N, C-alpha and C positions, 0 to 999 in steps of 0.2 A: 504493500500500500504506500502510495506517495505521500510523504510528509509535507505539510504546509510550510511555506517559506519562513514563518516565524519560528519554526523548530530547527532551522538550519544554522548551526553555530558558526559557519564560515561566512554568513551574510553579515553586512554592516548592521550594527545595533539599531540605527534609526530605521532601516528598512524592515527589520524584524518587528519593531514596535508598530510601524505603519501598517504592516500586514495584519497584525493581531487586532489593532484598533478597528480596522475596516471590517473585520469579521464579527465584531461584537455589536449587539443591538444596543439601543439607548438604555433600555432597562438594565441590561447586563453591565454596561459601563457605570451607571449610577450605583450599582451594587458593589463596585470596587472602591467607593469613596468613604467607606467606613473602616474602623479598626479591624473589624471582622469581615474580611472581603469574601463575598459569596463565591462559591465555585461556579464554573461554567462547564458543566459536564459534557455538553455536545462538542466542545473544543478540547476537552481533556485538561482544563484548568482546575486545579484543586483549590481548596480554601487557603487563605493566607491571613495571618494576623500580625499586626505591628505591635511592638512593645514588649521586649524582654529586658528586664533590669540587669545591668552589668556595670555598675559604677566602680566598684573595686573588687571584682569577682562576680560570678553569676549569682543572682539573688532570687529568693522566693520559691525555688524549685527543688529544694533539698540540699543535702550536704555537697559542697563544692569548695574549692580553695578560696579562702578569705584572705585578701591582701590588706595592707593598711588603707585607712580611709584616704580619699582623694587628696585632702590637704596634707596628709602625711606623705603620700607619694610625691607630691610637689616639693616637699621639704628635702628630698634627696638631691634636688637640683641635678638630676641625671636623666636626660631625655631618652637615652637608650634603655635604661632600666624601666622607665615608665612605658616605653613602647613594648618591651618584653612582657610586662605585666598585662598590657592590653592584648598581646598576642596569646598569652596563656589563657586569659579569660575568653577570648574568641574561640579557642580550641574547645574549651569546656562547654560553651554555648552550643557549638556544632554537635558535640557528643550527646548532649541532652536532646537536641533537636532530632537526632537520628532515632533515639529511643521514643520520643514523644513529640512528633512534629506539631501537633496542635497546642501543646502546652509550652513549648520552648521555641518561639519564633526566631528568625534570623535577623529581624530588624531590632537592634538593641538600642535602648534609650540611655545612652551615655556617649561622651562625657558631659559633665556640667561645666560650662565656661563662663558663668556669671562672675565678674570680678568681685572679690570679697571686700567691698567698699566699707562695710560696717560689721565688726565682729559680733555684734548682737544678733545678726541674722540667724534665725533658727536653723538654717541649712548650711551654716558656714563650713561644716566638715565636708560638704559635697563638692566645693570648689577648690581651686588651686592656689590663688594668690590675689592680693589686692592690686597687683600690677597687671595691667591688661596685656602687655607683651608677653610676660612670663606665663600668664594664664593661657594665652593663645598658643604658644609653642608647646606647653605641657598638654593641652587638649589635643593638639595635632598629633603629638607623639602617641598618646593613648589610642586615639582614633586610628592611626596608622596600624598599630598592633591589632586592634579589633578587626579591621577590614582585611588584613592579610596583604601579602606582597605580590600576588599573582596579577600580571597586567590584565586589565579589563574584567577581572573576576573578583567578586567580593566573597570573603569567608563569612563575614557578617556585615550588616549595613548600619554603621554608627550614626546616631542622632544627637546633634548638639542640643543641650538644654541650657537655659530657657530664654528665648529671644523675646523681650529685650528689657534691660533696666529692671531686673527682678532681684531684689535684695531685701525684701521684707515679707514676713508672714502675716503680720498684723493687718487684717482687712485686705488681704492680698488680692482679692477679686474685685475690689471696688476702689482701691487707692490708685492714684495716677502718679507715675514717676515723671517729675519735671526735668526734661533734658534740654538745656541750651545747646545750640549747635556744636560748640566746642566740646562739651562733655560727651555728646553723642559720637562725634567723629574721632576724638582723641582718647576716650576712655572706654566707652561701651562697645562700639563696633570693632575696634582692633582685637578684642578678645575672641571674636567669632571668625575673623578673617582667615587666619592661617589654616585651620582645619578645612574650611570650605574651599579656599583657593587651591590648596594642595590636593583636593579630592580625597582627603582622608576621611572626612565626615560627608556622608551622602544624603543626610536628612537633617532637618531642624525642627524643633518643637517651640512654638511661641509660648509665652508665659501668661499667667492668669491676669496680671495687672493691666492697667491702662498706661499708655505712654503719651504724655502731653494731651490727655483727655480722650484718647482713642484706644479701644482695646488692642492689645498687642497682637491678637489673632487677626486683626484687620489692618495691620500696619502696611502701608505702601512700600516700606523698606524691604519687605520680603522679596517682592519682584524687582524693585529698583536697585537694590544693593546686593542682597544675598545671592540672587540668581545671576547677577552680573559677575560676581566673583567665581561662581561654580564652573568648573570645566565641563561638567556633564549635567544631566537632569538632577535636580535637587528635590527630594520628597519633603513635604511639609506636613507634619502630623500635629493634631491638636493635643493639648494637655487634657487629662481626664475631666470630662464634664464641662470643659470650658465653653464649647459652643452654646450650651444652654444658658450660660451667663449673659450672652449678648442680648437676649430679650428678658432675662431674669433679673438678677441683682444689679447688672450693669445698666439695663434699660436703654441700650444704645439703639436698638431697633424695636419696632412695634410688633412685628410678626416673625416667627421662625423662618418663613420663606424668604423674607427680606434679609434677615441676618445671615442665613446660610448661603444665599446667593452672593451677598457681599463678601463673605469669607472665601468662597471659591474664587471669585474674581480677584481678591487680594492675595491669593496664592495658596490657600489651604487646600490640601489634596486628600486628607484622611481625617474623618471625624471620630474622635475618641469620646463617644457619648453613649450612655445607657449600656455599658459593658458589652455583653455578647448578644444584645437585643437591638439589631440595627434598624428594625422596621420604621420606628418613629422618625429617625434621622433621614432615612431614604424617602419617607413620605414628605418631609419638608423640602427635600431637594426636588422631588417630582412636582410639588406645588409651585416651587420657584420656576421650573421649566414651563408648567402650564400657564403661569401668570406672565410669562415673558420676562421675568427678572433674570433668568439664566438661559443662555443659549447652549445648544449641543456642543458648539465649538469650545465653550468654557469647560464643559465636562470633559471633552477630549483632551484639553490641555492638562487637566489634573490627572486623568487616566494615564497619559503618557508618563508623567512623573512617577506614578505608582508602578506601572509596568516596567519602567526602566530599572528600578531597583530589583524587581523579581527576575528580570532577564540577567542582570549582572550577578545575581546570586546563583545563577546556573539552573534555575528551575526548569527551563525549557530546553536544556541541553542533555545529551546522553549522560547517564550516571557515571561518575568517576569514583575511584577509591576515596573513602572518607577518613575521618579521624576516628581512631579506635576509642571505644567506650572507656578503656582503662586510663585515658588521659586525665580524667577527673580526679583531682587531688593525687596525682601521680608523684613519685619521689622528686622529679624535676621541678614540679610546681611547688611542692613543699619547700624545696631548697630556695626557689625564687621568692616565696613568701618570706622566708627567713632573711634572705639578702635584702629585700625591700624594707622589711621592718628594721633591720640593723642600720641601713643607710639613711633611714628617715629620722633617727633619733638626734635631737639637737642638745648639745651641751650649752646651757644658758649661763652657768656660773661654776667656777671651780677654783678653790683656794689651794689646791694641791692634794686634796683628799683622794681624788681619782687620778689614775685608775687604781683599783684595789689590787692587792697582791697577796700571795700565799693562800691560806684557807681560813679566813677570819670567821668568827661566829657572827652571823648576820641576823638581826631582828628585822623581819619583813612585817611592816605595819600598814594598816589602812584598808578602807572599804574596797579599794581596787587591787589589793595586794594578791588576792588569790582567785580572781575571776577575770574573764574576758567578756567584753560587752559587744553585742550586735546592735548596729543602728538600723534604721528603717530600711535602708537599701543594702545592708549586708547580706551575704549569703549565710546559709546555715553552717556553723562551724563544724567541720568534720572531727576536730579534736581541739583541745585548748592547752597551750603551754603558757601558764600564768607567770607573773613575776616571781612568785614564790617557787613554782616548779622549776623555772629556769635557773634560779639562784641555788636551789637545793642540789642541783647536779654539780655545783662548783664549790659549795661550802656548807658547813653546818648552819642550819637555819632554824629559827623559832618564829612563830607567826601569831598575830592577832589582828582582827578586823578593826579593833579600837572603836567600837560603837557602844553606846550605852545599852545596858540591859535593863528594861523597865517593867513595872507592873502598873495596871490601871484599876482603880476602884471607883465604882459609881455608888449612888445612894443605896441602890438595891444590893450592893455587895461587889466582890471582886469580879473582874472580867477574865474570862477564860476562853480558850480556843478549842473547838471540837477536835479530838485526836484524829478523826478521819478526814480533816480538811473542810468540815462543814462550818456552820455559823459560829460567830462569836456571841457570847452572852454574858450578861451581868447577873450576879447573884450566886456565883459558884462558891463552894466551900473554901476553895483555895484559888488564889490568883494565878493565872497563867503568865509566864514571862514572855516578853517580846524584845527582839533586838531592834534598835531604833537607828535608821539610816538617814543621814542628813545629806540631801543632794543640792542644797543651796536654794536661794530664792524663796525660802519658807516651805519647801517641798520635802516631806518626810515619807519614808516607807517603813512598814512594820513587818517583821518576820517572826512567826511563832517559833519559840524554842522547842515546843512539843513536837511540831510536825516538820520544822525546817522550811515551811512554805510561807509565802508572803500574803498579807491581808489584802483582799480585793473586795470588789462589790459585784454581786451577782443578783440581778433583778431586785436591786435595792437592799439586799441583805449583805452584811459583812461576813465574808468567809475567809478561810486561810488555805488556798489551794493553788497558788501561782508560784512559778520559779523566780519571779521578780517583775519589775515594771516591764510591760511588753504590750504589743499590739498597736493598732492605729489610734484607738482611744485608750490611753493608759488609765487603768482603773485602780492602780496600786499606790497612789500617792495622796497625801492628806496635808492640810495646813492645821496648825495648832493656834487657837484663839484663846486669849486669857479670859477667865471668868472669875467671879469673887472667891475669896478665901483660898487663893492659890490653886484653884482648879482650872481646867481647860476644856474646850470643846474641840472636837475634830470635825474639819470640813473637808469633804471629798472634792479634790481639785477638778476632776473631769466633769462632774455633774453640778457642782456648786452646792449640793445638799449637805446637811449636817447629820452627824451620827446621833441617833436617838435610841432610847431603850423602850421596847414595846412591853406590854403587860406580861408577856411570857419571858421577858428578860433578853430576848434576842435583839442584837444591835442592828437597826435598820436606818436607812436614810430618811430624813424628814426635810421638808422645804423650809420650815420656819425656824429661824435661829433660836427663838424662845423655847422651842421644843427639844433643843439639843440637850443631851445628857451631859451633866458636869462630871468630869473625871479628875480624880486625883492621881497624878503620875508620880511614882516613886522609883528612883534609880537604885537598883539592887547591885549593879556593877558598873563602875565608871569606865568608859572607854579611854578617857584621858589618863586616868591613873594606871590602868592596865598597860597602856602603851608606854608610859614613862618607865614603869617597872621593868618591862621587857627590854626596853632600849638601854637602861642603865646596866644591865647584866650582859650586854653584847659588845663585841668589838666595834661593830658598825651598825647603824640603824638606817634602813631604807624605808622611807615613808612614801607609799604610793597613793597619791590623791588625784582627784579629777572629777569629771562629770559623768553622769549617766546619759547616753545619747538620746534617750527618749523622754527625758525629764527637763523641764525648764527651758528648752530650746530644741526645736525639731520642726519638721514640716507642720505648718499651721500655727506655730508658736515661736515668737521671738523671745529672747531672754532680756531681762531688765537690767542685769548686772553682770559684770565680768569677775566678780569676787568669788573666791573659793568658798565653798560651804562653811559656815561658821564652826560647826563641830569638827570638820576636817582641819580647819585652820588652828583650832585649839589643840588638836592632837599633834600637829606639826610643831607648835610652839613648845608644848610640854616635852616632846621627844628631843627637840633641840636643846632644851635646858638640861635634860637628863643625860644626854650623850652628845658631846661636841662633834663627834664624828657621825654627822647625820647627812644623808643624801635625800633630797627631795626629788621624787620622780612624779612628774605630772603626766597624766594621760587624759587628753581632752581634745575635742574637735574644734576648739577655738582658744584664743588667748585668755589667760587667767591672771588675776591679781591676788595677792595675799599680804598679810600683815605679820609683824613680829620681827625678831632678830634675824639678821641675814643667815641663811643656811650655807654651810661650806660648799656644797655642790648641788646644782639643780639641773635636771634634765627634763626635756619635754618630748613627747611624741603624741601623734594622734592615736586613736585606738588602732592597735597595730596588727590585728588579725591573729591567725592561729599560732604563729611562730613568735609572737611578741616576747615571751619569757626568755627564749633562747637568745633572741637579738639583744635584749636588755642586758643579759648576763655577759655577752660578748663585749659590749661597750663598757660596762662597769669594770670588768676585769682587764680591759685594755687589749683584748684579742684584736679589736678593730678600733681605729680612730673614729671618734664621733664625726660623721660626715654631714649631718643634717644642718640646714640653715633655714631660718624663719622666712616665710613668704608673706607674712603680715607684720604690721606694726603691733607691738604689745604696749598698749597704753597703760598709764598708771591708774586710771579710773575711767569708767564710762562717762564721767563728767567732762572729759576732754573731747568727747564725740559730739558732733552736731545732732540735730533731730534725726531719728531713724529714717524718716521719709524725705530727708533733704538729699537729693541725688546730685546736687551741684557741688562736686568735690572742689571745684576751683574757687567758688565764692565762699565756701565754708572751711577752706584750708584742711581738707580731709585727705586721708591716706598719706603714706610717706612722701608722695609727690609734693604735697603742699603743707603738711603739718609743721608748725613752727615751734612746737614744744619739745621737751626732752622726754622721750618715751622710756618705759621700763626696759624694753628691749627693742632695738630698731629693726626695721626690715633688713633681711639678709644676715642677721646676727647668728652666730654659732661659733663655739670655741673648739679648739683642737687640744690634744695632749702634747703637742709640740708648738713651736713658735715659727713664724715666718717673717721674712724681711722682703720689702719691695724696693726696687731700684731701677734706674735707667729708663724712665718713662720717656718715650719719644712719640710725637704725634705729627702726622703730615696729612695734607689734603691734596688729592690729585685724581684725575679721571673719575670725578663724581663720587669719590670714596674718601672717608676719613679713616686713616689707618693709625692704630695705636699699638705700641709694643712696650712691654715692661718685663723685668726679670724678677722672678719670685724664688726665694731660697729658703729651704728648711734649715733654720738656725738652731733647732733643738737636737736632742739626742735620741729621738724616736722617729720611726716613719710616720708620716702624717698626710692628711688630705686637706687641701685648701680649695675653696671656691672663690676664684678671683673674679671680682665684680667690676664692671665698667659702667660708669654713669656720665651723663653730660648735663650741663646747665647752660641755657642761653642767657647771656649777661646783659643784653639790652634788647628791648622789644617794644612794639606798640601795645602789647597785651601782657597780662600777668602770666608768667611762665613758671613751670615747676621748679622747686628748689633743687631737685635732682631727679633724673629719670634713668632707670636701668636700660642699658643699651646692649648688653651681652655679658656672658660669663664663661669661664672655663674652669673645669674641675681638674685639678692636678694632684697626683700622688707622688710624693717626694721622699726619698731616703734622707737620713741625717746628712746635712751638708750639701745636698743636691740642689742645683739651680735649674730653672727652666724658663724659657722665654714664652710669654703668653701674648697673644695678639687679638686685636679686634679690627674687623673690616666693616665699617658702618657706611652704607650708602648715604650720601648727603641728603637725598630725598627723605630719609627717615627723620631728619631734623625738622620737617615741616610741622606746622600746626594749622588748625582750621581758621582761615581768614573769613570772618563773618561778613566783611564788607563786600566780598565777591563770591562767597559760597564755594570756596575751593581750598585745597591745601596749599600753603605757601612756605617757602624757605626764605626767611628774612636775611638781608645783609646785616650780619651782626657778629660780634665776638662770642665765642663759646668757651666753656671750660670742660675739659675731659678729666675725669677723676677715676682712680682705680684703688681698690682696697677690699676690706673684709666684710663691710656692710654699708648701708646707706649713711651711717654715722661714724664709721671707722674707715675713712678714706686716706690712704697713705701717701699718695702722690697725685699731683694735678698738673695740667699743662694747658695753655691757652691756644686756641686756634680760631681762625676766621673763615667764614664762607661767603662767597660772593653771590648773595641771593638778591631778592627783590626789596625795594622800598615801597611799602604800602601807601598808595596815594590817598588823599582826603576823599571822603565819601561824598557822593552827589545824589545818589538815589537810583531807583526806588529803594526806600529803607524798609525792609521786612521787619515787622515788629518783633518777631521771635529771634531775629539775628542782631540783637542789641549787644552792647558791651558790658553794661552793668544794670542792676535793677533793684527795686525795693518793693516788697509787698505785692509781688506779681505771681500769677500762676500761668503755666503754659497750658493752652487748650487747643482743641482741634478746630481748624478753620472751617472745614466741611467734614461730612462723615467719611469721605473717601480719602482726602489728602490735605496737606498743608497744615501749618501751625500758626497760632495766633497767641496773644497774651490777654489776660483778664486781670483787672485791678481787684485786689482783695481788701483794699481800704482806701478811704479818702486820702489823697495826697500820694498815692503810689506813683512810682515813676520808672521809666526806662531811660537809659542814656545811650546816645550814639556819639562816639568820640570822633573828633576831627572831621566835621561836616563842612563842606565848602558851600557857604550861603551867598557867595558873590552873585549879585544880579537876581537872586531869587526873590520874587515878590508875591508868590502865591503857593498854596500847597493843597493837596487833596488827601484827606484821611479816610481810609476804608475801615469803618468801625460799626459797632452796634452794641446793644445791651438791653436786657429785659426791662430795665427801668429808665433807659436813656441816661443822659448826663452830659458832661463837658470835658473835653480834653484841651489842655493848654500846652503850647510849646514855649519853653524858656531857654535862654542862652546862658550857658556856663554854670548855672546853679539851679537846683529844682525849687528852692524856696525864694531866693532873693534875686535870681537872674532876671534880666529884662524879659518881659512877655513879648513874644513874637507873633503869636496867633492863638485863637481860641476856636474850637470846633464844637458846635452843638451836636451831640450824638443822639440819633433817633432810637426809639424803642423798636427792638427787632426780636425775632425768634432766635433760637440757639445758634443756627448756622447761617443766619441772614445778616449780611453786612452791607452798609450803604456808603457810597462815596459822598463825602462832605467837603466842600471847598471853603477855604478862608484865605484872605489876603495875609501877607507876611510882612511884618515891620522890617525896614532895611537893617541888615546885619552883615554887610559885606565882609568877606574874609572867612577863615577857617575857625570854627568854634565847636565846643561841645554842645550838643543839642539834647535837652531834656524834654521828654514827653511826660507831662504830669496829668494824672487822672484825678479829676476833682470829685469823682463819685466812685464808689465801689461797684463792681459788677460790669463795668464798661469793658468791652473787648476791642482790640485794635489788631488789624491785619497788616496794614502797610501805610506808609506815607510816600506820596509822590511830590517831590519838591519841584516847583516851577510849573506844575500842571494846574489846570482849571482856570487859568487867567482869562 
C-alpha cells in the first residue's frame, strides 16, 4: 500500500505538514487545538497530549532521578552540566513514554526562564537567576539537553515557561505587570531569546498574569517577537485553565468565542482547559468559526505549529530503536545527580573551619538534617541520601531534629492522637505528645509521636495520617493565635478555619474564631536545649536549616519574609554558643536571612535531590572544592525590596543590576578552599568585538575552582544605566600555583540598550568600564574602553506615551484589546517625562487620550509642578479602548527641553502626543 506523502521522512518538513493539513477536515483540525489532541483514525493519527513536567527531572509519574532544583542547577555556573542534566531527564521522559504513551507525553513543560526579579516569588526555586542573560543561557542549555542533538529530530519538545513578566503568585491571574519598554527589551525578553533563537526550546507557555493591562495569553509579542526569533515553527500552549480566565476573572472578553478567537489569532495553538475534557473548548472554537470571528486559515496556522512538533518528534516516521527502560535512575544518572548536587553547593562564609579533616564526631542538627524535600515539580525520589546519611558514611554522627516536643490540653482535658492515624480528640486520660515544626512565617506543622504521622485535616476533622506537608492544597500547617491566660488557638492555614472541640471531644474545624478551643501548650522537651547539649559533646556541629518547598512560598503563594524560621534561628544561635565549631548548612529554594552571632562556616544549596547527602559530605570534607556561586542577590531584609508587583527594576533600583545597597551576599558570590589572584587585564575593541583577557592564578595550597566573572558598566549615557551587568564567565580548575588566561569576546552590539525615542536598540558613543572578578561586589580588576556608537538626537515626535523616560503614579494599560500600550494616571498630578524634546517652531500638539470620567492633561516645561505651562488638553469621557484626538495650541518654547505631561485627574489615559500636528 502506498504511503501518503506526509509519512515520507525524506520529504521536506513543510511539504509533509502541507500534505497532512490538506487531508484533515475542519472539525479534525479544530480537534488538534486542545491539550488532549483527538486522534484521526482514518489517517492513522493517534492521540497526542502536551505537558509532561520535567523541571529538574521527570515529575509526577513515579520514581525517577531527582536532580537539584533549577536555581541550584544554575548555581553550578556550568552550562555543560546543566545540558547533561536536561539530556538525562529527556532520556527518562522517553523511557516513561515508551511504557505509557498516554501518561508521559513528549512535549515537556520546562525550563522556566522567568528572571528571578524578587526572591519573595513563591516559585523562585523554579528559575535560574535574577540576571536575564544568565537565565537565558542556562535555559538554553537545559532545553538543548531535553531536545537531544539529532539534527531535525526532537527527543522531547521543550516548552519555555512562562511568557511574560511573571514573578508573583499573589492574585497572579488578575495582576498586571507594568513593563516600560526598556524593562521589556533589556530584562524580560532577553531571558527567553537564547533558547528560542537557538531552536533549543520549540514551544512556549504564556503566563497567567496580564502585561500592561492585556492578558499574556493575548500578547502580540508572541507572533511579533517570539516567532520572529524561532528558526522553525514554535508551538504555543496555554497554562492550565488560563483560557477560561479571559472571560472569567480577567473579564477581558465578553464571550468565550471572542476570547478564544483572539487567543488563536494572537498565537495560541493549544488550549490547556478542562483537563482531558476538550469538548467545551472545541465548542467555543466552533462558535468562533460560525460567528466569523475565526477563519479556517487561522486554525490552519495553529495546526501547522502543532503538527510541526509531532513531525519533529518522529511520530510519522518509521520506528527507530528507542531508549531502554533501564535508563530511569540508572547508575549514570545517579552519578550525575551527585555531581550536580556537589557542584551546586555555595560556600557563603568560612573562617577556616572547613574543610573538615580526619573522622570528627559530628552532631547533625535541624529539621532538615535527616530528610529530603520534594517540591511541587519534583519527581518522586527513588531513594534519599540525607545530610545525616551522607555524613554518617564519613564520620561518627549523632542527630536530633531540634524541634520542641509539646502537649496540648483543652478545657475538656488532654489532646491525644488516634494510634491508627484517625482523629485527634480532647478529653483523653493522658496527653499525646507532638513534635512541633516551625517553617517560618507563622506556619507550624505537628507530628504525632505515637504514630510518626503529621496532623492534617480530612473533611474538617483533624487526623494524624500524613508523611508531612504535601499536595496542591497543603492541609498540614497551622498558625498559633494567642488567647487569654497563656492559651492559644490553632488556625488551619489552607482553609482559614479554627480548631474547635465538638461534644464528642473530636477536634474539628469551625468558621468562627469565638468557637475555637483554647489550648494550653506545654513543652515537654526543648529542641533548643537538646540541640545545644548534643553540639557541646561533639567535635563539630552541622546545623541544617531551611525551608519546606510547599510551605510559605510555592505556586499560588508568595512569601512575606526572607527570614529563617524563628525556632530554627534559635537552634542555630544556641548551637553556636555551645560549640564554636559550628557549620550552618542552608537548604532552600530562595535567599534567606538570619540573626545572631556570625557562624564560622555557612553553606547554601537549593534542595539538592536524591544524592544531596553524599554531595554535602564531599564538600564539607574537602573531597571537592565548593564550586557553586549565587545567581541572586541575598538581601539583608525584605525591607530592601520594592513592592512585589513593581516590575520596573530600573526605576526601583532592583536586582544586582541597579541595587545601591550592601547586600548580605552579592550576586555571583561563592568562596573556595583556596585563594586566587587576578592580573594583567587587557581590553581592546576591534571588528565589532570587545575582547578582554586576564590571568587568574591559584595562590593557595589546594586545587580549586574559580568562576571568573566579567561585567561592564556604561559610564555616560542619556539614560540610567546598570551599575554593573554580567557579560560572560569562565569556570577554571587550577592546581596550586597554576595560572590560566581567561578571555571574553563580547560583540559591541551587546552593549546596546533600548532607545525609547526611536523604538530600537542603540549602542551609544560612550566610555565603558570592563571589570573582572569573583562576584558583582568583588571585582579585582577594571579597564576603560570606548565604543564609537550613536549620539541620540533630541526627540521631535510622535511621542508614544508608554515610551517615556520617567514617570510618577502611572500604570501601563492596553491601548486596544489587540495591541499597543498606553498609560493611565493613578492620581491627580501624575506625570510622565520625555527628556530632550526639540520644541523649536512647535506651536500646536494633538493628544490621543480618553478616560471614563474625562479630565485635563497639561504639558509643562522642565518641571511637573512649577515649569511653565505649554498646553492644556480637555480629555473626553470615553470607553476603555476608545481614545480621541484633542488639539491644543502650544506656548512658544523654542529649543530642547524636558517635557512633562501632567495628568490633572486620575483615570485619564494617554496614547500619544503629536507635536506640530493639528495646526
